[in-house]
C-alpha positions in Angstrom: 4.1 5.1 9.6 2.6 2.0 8.0 4.9 -0.5 6.3 3.5 -3.2 4.0 5.5 -6.2 2.8 4.0 -8.4 0.1 5.2 -11.5 -1.9 3.8 -14.1 -4.3 4.8 -17.4 -5.9 3.7 -19.7 -8.6 4.7 -23.3 -7.8 5.7 -25.9 -8.8 5.9 -24.3 -12.2 5.7 -20.8 -13.5 3.5 -20.2 -15.4 0.7 -22.7 -14.7 1.4 -23.7 -11.1 -0.5 -22.7 -8.0 -0.3 -18.9 -7.5 -0.3 -17.9 -3.9 0.6 -14.7 -1.9 1.3 -13.3 1.5 1.4 -9.9 3.0 2.2 -8.2 6.4 1.3 -4.8 7.7 3.3 -3.0 10.4 2.6 0.2 12.3 5.6 1.8 13.9 7.5 -1.5 13.5 4.8 -3.5 15.3 2.8 -6.1 13.2 -0.9 -5.2 13.0 -2.1 -7.6 10.3 -1.1 -10.4 8.0 -2.9 -12.2 5.3 -2.3 -14.9 2.7 -4.2 -16.7 0.0 -4.2 -18.8 -3.1 -5.3 -17.3 -6.4 -5.7 -20.5 -8.3 -3.8 -22.9 -10.4 -3.2 -23.8 -14.0 -3.9 -21.5 -17.0 -3.3 -17.8 -16.4 -1.4 -18.3 -13.1 2.0 -16.8 -12.8 4.3 -15.4 -10.2 3.4 -11.8 -11.4 -0.3 -12.6 -10.9 0.5 -13.9 -7.3 2.6 -10.8 -6.5 -0.1 -8.4 -7.7 -2.8 -10.3 -5.8 -0.7 -10.0 -2.6 -0.4 -6.2 -3.1 -4.1 -6.0 -4.1 -5.1 -7.8 -0.9 -2.9 -5.5 1.2 -4.3 -2.4 -0.5 -7.9 -3.6 0.1 -7.1 -4.1 3.8 -5.6 -0.6 4.1 -8.6 0.9 2.3 -11.2 -1.1 4.4 -9.5 -0.1 7.6 -9.4 3.6 6.6 -5.6 3.9 7.1 -4.6 7.5 6.4 -1.0 7.5 7.7 2.0 7.5 5.5 2.5 4.1 3.9 5.6 2.5 2.5 5.0 -0.6 0.4 8.0 -3.0 0.2 8.3 -6.0 -2.2 11.0 -8.0 -3.9 9.3 -7.9 -7.3 11.2 -5.3 -9.2 8.5 -5.4 -12.0 5.6 -4.8 -9.6 7.3 -2.0 -7.6 8.6 -0.2 -10.7 5.3 -0.4 -12.4 3.5 0.9 -9.4 6.0 3.8 -9.3 5.5 4.5 -13.0 9.1 3.7 -13.8 8.3 0.6 -16.0 5.8 0.6 -18.8 2.5 -1.3 -18.2 2.1 -3.4 -21.2 1.0 -7.0 -20.2 -2.6 -7.9 -19.6 -1.7 -8.8 -16.0 -0.3 -5.4 -15.2 -3.1 -3.6 -17.1 -5.6 -5.5 -14.9 -3.9 -4.9 -11.5 -2.1 -1.6 -11.5 -5.3 0.6 -12.0 -7.2 -1.4 -9.3 -4.4 -1.0 -6.8 -3.9 2.7 -7.6 -7.6 3.3 -7.1 -7.6 1.6 -3.7 -4.6 3.7 -2.6 -5.9 7.0 -4.1 -5.6 9.9 -1.7 -3.1 8.1 0.5 0.5 9.1 0.9 2.2 6.0 -0.5 5.8 5.3 -1.4 6.9 2.0 -3.1 10.3 0.5 -2.4 12.0 -2.6 -3.8 13.8 -4.7 -1.2 16.0 -7.7 -1.6 14.4 -11.2 -1.0 16.2 -11.4 2.3 14.3 -8.5 3.7 11.0 -10.0 2.5 11.3 -13.4 4.2 8.1 -13.2 6.3 5.9 -12.3 3.3 7.6 -15.1 1.4 6.9 -17.5 4.2 3.2 -16.5 4.2 2.9 -17.1 0.5 4.3 -20.6 1.1 1.8 -21.2 3.9 -1.0 -20.2 1.4 0.4 -22.7 -1.2 0.7 -25.5 1.3 -2.9 -24.8 2.6 -4.2 -24.9 -0.9 -2.5 -28.2 -1.7 -3.8 -29.8 1.6 -7.3 -28.7 0.8 -7.1 -30.0 -2.7 -5.8 -33.4 -1.5 -8.6 -33.7 1.1 -11.2 -32.9 -1.6 -12.4 -29.7 0.0 -14.0 -27.0 -2.1 -11.2 -24.6 -3.0 -13.3 -21.6 -4.0 
């Protein structure tokens, strides 16, 4: 059984801050992969964009690795989880952009989505903060961010 945790943030303001994400992947309760990154900052950046980017990055990894075991995706964004489950309508431009991409990557896989409280998603949250801090450090040092 594969378990995926994902999280995202937009800081110091939402919208318009730095959007960053983190995700972790476990097999039989043992960590097998973790990732994090910054999406960007300013116009168009929101916590929802960051959350979806985290899930998208995790889905890409699962697809690239050819994972065909049962997968449970866990996140503390009720919007993202419920939209992926088809329980919430997909009406925003952000959701319309991400949901089909993620579903396509997970096509043919046995995937279940589960909302979890923030306390059960602390490691993915920590990774999203690492991504944010890394972005800010690179920006201060004048390094190319893309």
